[in-house]
N, CA, C and O of each residue as an XYZ file, in Angstrom:
616
protein
N       8.106     14.992     12.214
C       8.737     15.300     10.950
C       8.214     14.320      9.898
O       8.062     13.128     10.169
N       7.947     14.825      8.722
C       7.446     13.955      7.656
C       8.587     13.152      7.037
O       9.763     13.499      7.151
N       8.195     12.080      6.386
C       9.180     11.207      5.739
C       9.654     11.886      4.459
O       8.833     12.295      3.639
N      10.964     12.011      4.277
C      11.458     12.613      3.037
C      11.159     11.704      1.842
O      10.981     10.495      1.993
N      11.109     12.294      0.687
C      10.862     11.506     -0.521
C      12.101     10.695     -0.868
O      13.223     11.025     -0.484
N      11.854      9.620     -1.611
C      12.994      8.803     -2.042
C      13.909      9.619     -2.950
O      15.117      9.385     -2.985
N      13.331     10.587     -3.695
C      14.143     11.430     -4.572
C      15.126     12.276     -3.755
O      16.288     12.435     -4.128
N      14.636     12.814     -2.634
C      15.495     13.638     -1.778
C      16.631     12.797     -1.197
O      17.782     13.233     -1.170
N      16.308     11.605     -0.739
C      17.317     10.720     -0.156
C      18.368     10.358     -1.206
O      19.567     10.474     -0.953
N      17.916      9.922     -2.381
C      18.862      9.509     -3.420
C      19.667     10.671     -3.983
O      20.854     10.521     -4.272
N      19.033     11.822     -4.139
C      19.794     12.958     -4.684
C      20.881     13.389     -3.706
O      21.953     13.832     -4.119
N      20.604     13.259     -2.415
C      21.628     13.588     -1.420
C      22.758     12.568     -1.477
O      23.934     12.932     -1.458
N      22.392     11.280     -1.546
C      23.421     10.234     -1.585
C      24.152     10.161     -2.929
O      25.162      9.468     -3.049
N      23.649     10.864     -3.927
C      24.327     10.876     -5.230
C      25.660     11.610     -5.142
O      26.572     11.348     -5.927
N      25.770     12.520     -4.196
C      27.028     13.234     -4.013
C      28.030     12.374     -3.265
O      27.715     11.809     -2.218
N      29.221     12.278     -3.799
C      30.257     11.427     -3.207
C      30.578     11.783     -1.774
O      30.748     10.899     -0.934
N      30.663     13.073     -1.484
C      31.018     13.509     -0.126
C      29.897     13.155      0.856
O      30.170     12.687      1.961
N      28.643     13.374      0.460
C      27.517     13.058      1.332
C      27.456     11.552      1.587
O      27.179     11.118      2.705
N      27.714     10.767      0.556
C      27.713      9.308      0.690
C      28.817      8.868      1.645
O      28.613      7.980      2.473
N      29.968      9.482      1.529
C      31.096      9.160      2.413
C      30.761      9.501      3.871
O      31.025      8.708      4.774
N      30.186     10.667      4.089
C      29.826     11.066      5.447
C      28.747     10.148      6.021
O      28.803      9.773      7.192
N      27.773      9.791      5.198
C      26.718      8.898      5.669
C      27.296      7.527      6.016
O      26.885      6.917      7.004
N      28.238      7.039      5.220
C      28.883      5.756      5.515
C      29.611      5.820      6.850
O      29.561      4.874      7.636
N      30.283      6.931      7.105
C      30.965      7.098      8.398
C      29.945      7.051      9.534
O      30.184      6.416     10.561
N      28.814      7.721      9.349
C      27.786      7.738     10.393
C      27.244      6.332     10.628
O      27.070      5.920     11.775
N      26.980      5.603      9.569
C      26.451      4.245      9.692
C      27.449      3.345     10.416
O      27.056      2.495     11.216
N      28.721      3.529     10.140
C      29.757      2.708     10.764
C      30.146      3.195     12.160
O      30.988      2.588     12.821
N      29.533      4.286     12.603
C      29.826      4.800     13.944
C      31.146      5.532     14.025
O      31.691      5.699     15.117
N      31.666      5.967     12.912
C      32.938      6.681     12.885
C      32.691      8.178     13.069
O      31.584      8.659     12.825
N      33.710      8.909     13.494
C      33.569     10.361     13.676
C      33.247     11.045     12.341
O      33.743     10.660     11.282
N      32.398     12.071     12.437
C      32.017     12.821     11.231
C      32.833     14.101     11.165
O      32.612     15.040     11.930
N      33.771     14.121     10.246
C      34.582     15.317     10.022
C      33.912     16.077      8.880
O      34.301     15.968      7.718
N      32.880     16.858      9.258
C      32.068     17.521      8.239
C      31.773     18.952      8.651
O      31.807     19.298      9.832
N      31.487     19.764      7.666
C      31.080     21.148      7.930
C      29.625     21.139      8.394
O      28.894     20.183      8.137
N      29.216     22.187      9.065
C      27.799     22.278      9.457
C      26.847     22.193      8.245
O      25.762     21.621      8.347
N      27.246     22.745      7.143
C      26.415     22.714      5.933
C      26.263     21.276      5.422
O      25.172     20.872      5.021
N      27.354     20.510      5.437
C      27.296     19.118      4.987
C      26.391     18.292      5.905
O      25.592     17.482      5.438
N      26.528     18.508      7.209
C      25.697     17.782      8.164
C      24.221     18.158      8.009
O      23.344     17.299      8.090
N      23.960     19.434      7.789
C      22.573     19.885      7.639
C      21.927     19.275      6.399
O      20.735     18.968      6.395
N      22.715     19.106      5.363
C      22.179     18.476      4.148
C      21.741     17.036      4.436
O      20.696     16.603      3.952
N      22.524     16.302      5.209
C      22.157     14.934      5.582
C      20.933     14.914      6.500
O      20.100     14.012      6.403
N      20.823     15.891      7.379
C      19.656     16.003      8.255
C      18.422     16.344      7.422
O      17.363     15.744      7.610
N      18.549     17.298      6.509
C      17.421     17.712      5.665
C      16.905     16.562      4.801
O      15.713     16.486      4.502
N      17.803     15.678      4.406
C      17.406     14.521      3.591
C      16.809     13.413      4.456
O      16.269     12.439      3.932
N      16.905     13.560      5.786
C      16.362     12.551      6.679
C      17.312     11.415      6.963
O      16.953     10.463      7.656
N      18.530     11.500      6.435
C      19.511     10.437      6.644
C      20.077     10.457      8.063
O      20.409      9.412      8.622
N      20.183     11.649      8.635
C      20.648     11.800     10.019
C      19.592     12.544     10.812
O      18.832     13.346     10.269
N      19.557     12.260     12.122
C      18.670     13.009     13.014
C      19.301     14.368     13.294
O      20.463     14.581     12.948
N      18.568     15.291     13.908
C      19.175     16.593     14.253
C      20.375     16.463     15.195
O      21.184     17.383     15.311
N      20.482     15.303     15.871
C      21.634     15.060     16.756
C      22.761     14.370     15.996
O      23.752     13.957     16.599
N      22.620     14.241     14.676
C      23.609     13.627     13.771
C      23.770     12.132     13.974
O      24.834     11.580     13.697
N      22.735     11.477     14.450
C      22.719     10.017     14.535
C      22.031      9.487     13.274
O      21.253     10.200     12.640
N      22.315      8.257     12.922
C      21.678      7.647     11.750
C      20.185      7.494     12.025
O      19.785      7.006     13.082
N      19.378      7.912     11.075
C      17.913      7.813     11.207
C      17.496      6.368     10.963
O      17.477      5.901      9.824
N      17.161      5.662     12.045
C      16.762      4.255     11.936
C      15.449      4.136     11.172
O      14.534      4.940     11.352
N      15.373      3.135     10.331
C      14.135      2.842      9.617
C      13.802      3.783      8.473
O      12.717      3.694      7.899
N      14.713      4.680      8.133
C      14.425      5.661      7.086
C      14.083      4.991      5.760
O      13.111      5.377      5.111
N      14.847      4.018      5.356
C      14.634      3.415      4.039
C      13.305      2.662      3.974
O      12.626      2.688      2.948
N      12.932      1.991      5.067
C      11.625      1.327      5.108
C      10.505      2.357      5.003
O       9.524      2.135      4.293
N      10.643      3.477      5.703
C       9.620      4.523      5.664
C       9.503      5.144      4.277
O       8.401      5.393      3.788
N      10.639      5.390      3.655
C      10.631      6.000      2.317
C       9.987      5.051      1.306
O       9.181      5.471      0.476
N      10.347      3.776      1.383
C       9.760      2.798      0.464
C       8.258      2.650      0.691
O       7.490      2.556     -0.265
N       7.843      2.629      1.950
C       6.414      2.502      2.250
C       5.640      3.713      1.748
O       4.532      3.572      1.230
N       6.215      4.897      1.899
C       5.540      6.116      1.451
C       5.433      6.173     -0.072
O       4.491      6.758     -0.608
N       6.389      5.571     -0.764
C       6.402      5.610     -2.224
C       5.611      4.476     -2.858
O       5.383      4.485     -4.067
N       5.191      3.499     -2.061
C       4.482      2.336     -2.597
C       3.119      2.745     -3.139
O       2.435      3.599     -2.575
N       2.748      2.124     -4.230
C       1.439      2.384     -4.821
C       0.357      1.785     -3.928
O       0.552      0.719     -3.343
N      -0.774      2.460     -3.823
C      -1.850      1.900     -3.007
C      -2.395      0.616     -3.629
O      -2.366      0.449     -4.848
N      -2.884     -0.274     -2.797
C      -3.453     -1.528     -3.270
C      -4.799     -1.243     -3.914
O      -5.670     -0.641     -3.286
N      -4.985     -1.672     -5.175
C      -6.265     -1.406     -5.843
C      -7.420     -2.106     -5.132
O      -7.252     -3.174     -4.544
N      -8.585     -1.486     -5.199
C      -9.792     -2.016     -4.565
C     -10.844     -2.283     -5.639
O     -10.753     -1.762     -6.751
N     -11.833     -3.090     -5.304
C     -12.954     -3.354     -6.207
C     -12.498     -3.928     -7.537
O     -11.564     -4.728     -7.591
N     -13.162     -3.515     -8.611
C     -12.832     -4.056     -9.935
C     -11.453     -3.612    -10.407
O     -10.880     -4.235    -11.302
N     -10.914     -2.553     -9.826
C      -9.576     -2.099    -10.209
C      -8.509     -3.152     -9.940
O      -7.428     -3.103    -10.527
N      -8.805     -4.112     -9.050
C      -7.836     -5.185     -8.750
C      -7.533     -6.026     -9.977
O      -6.473     -6.649    -10.051
N      -8.447     -6.055    -10.942
C      -8.297     -6.940    -12.095
C      -7.639     -6.259    -13.288
O      -7.531     -6.860    -14.357
N      -7.202     -5.022    -13.124
C      -6.580     -4.282    -14.214
C      -5.102     -4.065    -13.953
O      -4.690     -3.807    -12.822
N      -4.317     -4.171    -14.998
C      -2.892     -3.823    -14.967
C      -2.650     -2.939    -16.184
O      -2.866     -3.357    -17.322
N      -2.203     -1.722    -15.932
C      -1.954     -0.765    -17.012
C      -3.178     -0.573    -17.895
O      -3.059     -0.474    -19.116
N      -4.352     -0.522    -17.278
C      -5.585     -0.252    -17.999
C      -6.202     -1.441    -18.709
O      -7.234     -1.303    -19.365
N      -5.586     -2.606    -18.588
C      -6.095     -3.800    -19.258
C      -6.413     -4.870    -18.222
O      -5.823     -4.901    -17.142
N      -7.346     -5.740    -18.563
C      -7.734     -6.803    -17.646
C      -6.568     -7.764    -17.478
O      -6.000     -8.268    -18.447
N      -6.236     -7.998    -16.232
C      -5.163     -8.937    -15.908
C      -5.685    -10.372    -15.995
O      -4.911    -11.306    -16.204
N      -6.979    -10.542    -15.835
C      -7.606    -11.860    -15.915
C      -9.029    -11.774    -15.398
O      -9.328    -10.981    -14.505
N      -9.895    -12.584    -15.955
C     -11.283    -12.622    -15.500
C     -11.399    -13.547    -14.301
O     -10.868    -14.658    -14.322
N     -12.086    -13.104    -13.258
C     -12.356    -14.031    -12.159
C     -13.200    -15.194    -12.684
O     -14.029    -15.001    -13.574
N     -13.003    -16.367    -12.154
C     -13.708    -17.556    -12.661
C     -15.209    -17.501    -12.416
O     -15.986    -17.891    -13.287
N     -15.620    -17.037    -11.277
C     -17.047    -17.017    -10.958
C     -17.279    -16.086     -9.784
O     -16.344    -15.491     -9.249
N     -18.527    -15.971     -9.394
C     -18.859    -15.224     -8.197
C     -19.090    -13.752     -8.440
O     -19.162    -13.281     -9.575
N     -19.202    -13.042     -7.331
C     -19.531    -11.617     -7.368
C     -18.442    -10.800     -8.044
O     -18.745     -9.818     -8.722
N     -17.180    -11.184     -7.875
C     -16.096    -10.447     -8.534
C     -16.270    -10.474    -10.044
O     -16.105     -9.449    -10.705
N     -16.595    -11.620    -10.588
C     -16.799    -11.757    -12.036
C     -17.992    -10.913    -12.484
O     -17.911    -10.184    -13.473
N     -19.095    -11.018    -11.750
C     -20.299    -10.245    -12.066
C     -20.009     -8.753    -12.034
O     -20.407     -8.021    -12.940
N     -19.319     -8.302    -10.999
C     -18.999     -6.876    -10.861
C     -18.083     -6.388    -11.979
O     -18.289     -5.302    -12.522
N     -17.075     -7.184    -12.326
C     -16.148     -6.789    -13.376
C     -16.853     -6.720    -14.734
O     -16.650     -5.768    -15.488
N     -17.665     -7.707    -15.044
C     -18.370     -7.702    -16.331
C     -19.360     -6.544    -16.415
O     -19.487     -5.917    -17.466
N     -20.058     -6.256    -15.330
C     -20.981     -5.114    -15.312
C     -20.219     -3.806    -15.488
O     -20.673     -2.909    -16.199
N     -19.075     -3.700    -14.849
C     -18.237     -2.505    -14.979
C     -17.781     -2.314    -16.423
O     -17.862     -1.214    -16.968
N     -17.306     -3.390    -17.032
C     -16.829     -3.304    -18.417
C     -17.953     -2.950    -19.375
O     -17.768     -2.128    -20.272
N     -19.118     -3.561    -19.193
C     -20.252     -3.265    -20.066
C     -20.621     -1.788    -19.961
O     -20.843     -1.125    -20.974
N     -20.685     -1.278    -18.741
C     -21.026      0.128    -18.538
C     -19.971      1.076    -19.061
O     -20.287      2.167    -19.535
N     -18.736      0.671    -18.978
C     -17.626      1.518    -19.416
C     -17.449      1.517    -20.929
O     -17.094      2.540    -21.514
N     -17.692      0.379    -21.562
C     -17.364      0.241    -22.984
C     -18.537      0.421    -23.946
O     -18.341      0.874    -25.074
N     -19.743      0.078    -23.521
C     -20.841      0.005    -24.480
C     -21.967      0.975    -24.146
O     -22.382      1.075    -22.991
N     -22.463      1.691    -25.154
C     -23.632      2.550    -24.921
C     -24.873      1.685    -24.703
O     -24.980      0.592    -25.259
N     -25.800      2.174    -23.899
C     -27.024      1.434    -23.597
C     -27.959      1.425    -24.799
O     -28.166      2.451    -25.449
N     -28.524      0.248    -25.087
C     -29.550      0.068    -26.126
C     -29.139      0.618    -27.492
O     -29.975      1.151    -28.222
N     -27.885      0.495    -27.833
C     -27.422      0.865    -29.172
C     -26.896     -0.392    -29.845
O     -26.108     -1.136    -29.262
N     -27.327     -0.620    -31.053
C     -26.885     -1.795    -31.802
C     -25.433     -1.612    -32.237
O     -25.054     -0.565    -32.761
N     -24.637     -2.641    -32.010
C     -23.233     -2.614    -32.412
C     -22.932     -3.865    -33.228
O     -23.372     -4.962    -32.887
N     -22.193     -3.691    -34.286
C     -21.737     -4.847    -35.054
C     -20.620     -5.541    -34.283
O     -19.992     -4.945    -33.409
N     -20.383     -6.799    -34.616
C     -19.359     -7.570    -33.905
C     -17.985     -6.918    -34.024
O     -17.210     -6.934    -33.068
N     -17.680     -6.351    -35.171
C     -16.380     -5.694    -35.355
C     -16.217     -4.526    -34.376
O     -15.129     -4.310    -33.842
N     -17.295     -3.775    -34.143
C     -17.233     -2.649    -33.209
C     -17.094     -3.148    -31.772
O     -16.335     -2.579    -30.987
N     -17.815     -4.197    -31.430
C     -17.686     -4.800    -30.099
C     -16.241     -5.271    -29.893
O     -15.649     -5.032    -28.841
N     -15.689     -5.932    -30.889
C     -14.303     -6.418    -30.798
C     -13.317     -5.271    -30.631
O     -12.371     -5.374    -29.851
N     -13.532     -4.179    -31.360
C     -12.638     -3.024    -31.261
C     -12.678     -2.457    -29.847
O     -11.636     -2.113    -29.288
N     -13.861     -2.357    -29.267
C     -13.986     -1.832    -27.905
C     -13.365     -2.783    -26.874
O     -12.695     -2.341    -25.941
N     -13.586     -4.066    -27.047
C     -13.010     -5.043    -26.115
C     -11.485     -5.080    -26.206
O     -10.808     -5.345    -25.213
N     -10.952     -4.817    -27.388
C      -9.498     -4.836    -27.578
C      -8.798     -3.763    -26.748
O      -7.593     -3.848    -26.511
N      -9.547     -2.759    -26.307
C      -8.932     -1.717    -25.480
C      -8.637     -2.197    -24.064
O      -7.878     -1.562    -23.333
N      -9.253     -3.345    -23.671
C      -9.059     -3.815    -22.297
C      -8.568     -5.251    -22.180
O      -8.249     -5.702    -21.079
N      -8.499     -5.988    -23.306
C      -8.090     -7.394    -23.209
C      -7.414     -7.860    -24.489
O      -7.577     -7.265    -25.555
N      -6.648     -8.942    -24.356
C      -6.070     -9.613    -25.524
C      -6.968    -10.764    -25.968
O      -6.929    -11.171    -27.129
N      -7.765    -11.281    -25.058
C      -8.643    -12.415    -25.359
C     -10.061    -11.903    -25.626
O     -10.957    -12.039    -24.794
N     -10.232    -11.326    -26.781
C     -11.508    -10.703    -27.155
C     -12.654    -11.717    -27.172
O     -13.698    -11.442    -26.580
N     -12.508    -12.881    -27.827
C     -13.637    -13.814    -27.862
C     -14.094    -14.271    -26.469
O     -15.293    -14.381    -26.214
N     -13.145    -14.533    -25.581
C     -13.507    -14.998    -24.239
C     -14.267    -13.918    -23.474
O     -15.250    -14.215    -22.795
N     -13.822    -12.677    -23.578
C     -14.503    -11.595    -22.869
C     -15.876    -11.328    -23.492
O     -16.844    -11.104    -22.765
N     -15.972    -11.349    -24.797
C     -17.261    -11.141    -25.473
C     -18.258    -12.224    -25.039
O     -19.410    -11.929    -24.722
N     -17.803    -13.460    -25.031
C     -18.646    -14.588    -24.611
C     -19.072    -14.431    -23.151
O     -20.229    -14.683    -22.813
N     -18.151    -14.018    -22.291
C     -18.475    -13.839    -20.871
C     -19.514    -12.732    -20.681
O     -20.401    -12.859    -19.837
N     -19.415    -11.668    -21.442
C     -20.387    -10.570    -21.349
C     -21.776    -11.027    -21.804
O     -22.787    -10.640    -21.216
N     -21.817    -11.847    -22.849
C     -23.097    -12.380    -23.325
C     -23.658    -13.361    -22.302
O     -24.843    -13.307    -21.974
N     -22.814    -14.255    -21.799
C     -23.268    -15.250    -20.816
C     -23.794    -14.584    -19.542
O     -24.729    -15.081    -18.913
N     -23.187    -13.456    -19.168
C     -23.596    -12.750    -17.956
C     -24.851    -11.909    -18.175
O     -25.441    -11.402    -17.221
N     -25.255    -11.763    -19.430
C     -26.438    -10.961    -19.721
C     -26.159     -9.477    -19.846
O     -27.094     -8.681    -19.927
N     -24.894     -9.089    -19.863
C     -24.547     -7.675    -20.029
C     -24.677     -7.242    -21.478
O     -24.979     -6.082    -21.760
N     -24.449     -8.170    -22.397
C     -24.642     -7.936    -23.829
C     -25.613     -8.986    -24.346
O     -25.585    -10.143    -23.927
N     -26.467     -8.561    -25.261
C     -27.370     -9.489    -25.920
C     -26.900     -9.620    -27.354
O     -26.663     -8.623    -28.037
N     -26.766    -10.858    -27.804
C     -26.300    -11.136    -29.162
C     -27.509    -11.523    -30.004
O     -28.336    -12.335    -29.590
N     -27.600    -10.927    -31.201
C     -28.667    -11.320    -32.118
C     -28.490    -12.786    -32.487
O     -27.358    -13.252    -32.617
N     -29.580    -13.518    -32.656
C     -29.477    -14.945    -32.989
C     -28.661    -15.223    -34.250
O     -28.001    -16.257    -34.349
N     -28.705    -14.311    -35.201
C     -27.941    -14.535    -36.427
C     -26.490    -14.059    -36.311
O     -25.722    -14.182    -37.265
N     -26.110    -13.516    -35.145
C     -24.723    -13.101    -34.907
C     -24.326    -11.800    -35.580
O     -23.138    -11.479    -35.634
N     -25.289    -11.038    -36.096
C     -24.948     -9.811    -36.816
C     -24.695     -8.624    -35.902
O     -24.083     -7.646    -36.331
N     -25.139     -8.681    -34.678
C     -24.948     -7.521    -33.824
C     -25.137     -7.823    -32.357
O     -25.549     -8.914    -31.964
N     -24.819     -6.815    -31.557
C     -24.886     -6.912    -30.106
C     -25.530     -5.642    -29.567
O     -25.529     -4.602    -30.225
N     -26.072     -5.741    -28.376
C     -26.681     -4.611    -27.711
C     -26.471     -4.758    -26.221
O     -26.650     -5.841    -25.664
N     -26.085     -3.652    -25.565
C     -25.932     -3.664    -24.094
C     -27.310     -3.565    -23.475
O     -28.161     -2.800    -23.929
N     -27.511     -4.332    -22.454
C     -28.787     -4.349    -21.755
C     -28.771     -3.249    -20.694
O     -27.821     -3.129    -19.920
N     -29.838     -2.452    -20.670
C     -29.960     -1.406    -19.648
C     -30.237     -2.074    -18.305
O     -31.093     -2.952    -18.203
N     -29.511     -1.652    -17.287
C     -29.710     -2.209    -15.944
C     -30.668     -1.294    -15.201
O     -30.456     -0.084    -15.122
N     -31.736     -1.893    -14.651
C     -32.708     -1.054    -13.917
C     -32.400     -0.984    -12.458
O     -33.117     -0.323    -11.706
């Protein structure tokens, strides 16, 4: 049998009578219930078909509802924004390459204001991220500071 959704469990327990019957079951007390009431608790996964309390149901429901752990560069994003730049290493290199590819067109000149506008979509610390992209070689800055260009990766 599959694990019921947390919505199904909570909507069943939202009813006072169902909550009362479930409390009786948890406490090992006799269940004075109609077949329909008992079936509702079984359908929600709160009771087994033998009307015993379903052990571990809440742990299973919570585990099934948990968000998957992000992998790769997605680990550094929260709600679409960078949670923080890794200090060094491959994670930093991968994240900066990902951002450059995602935000900037290849070999197109961009003014600093445009670079800042694009960086603002993923971070609050625009200067630090801009500097990190330049230091990593993902963006090239004109010597006079008038513009930037993304470097094509071969």
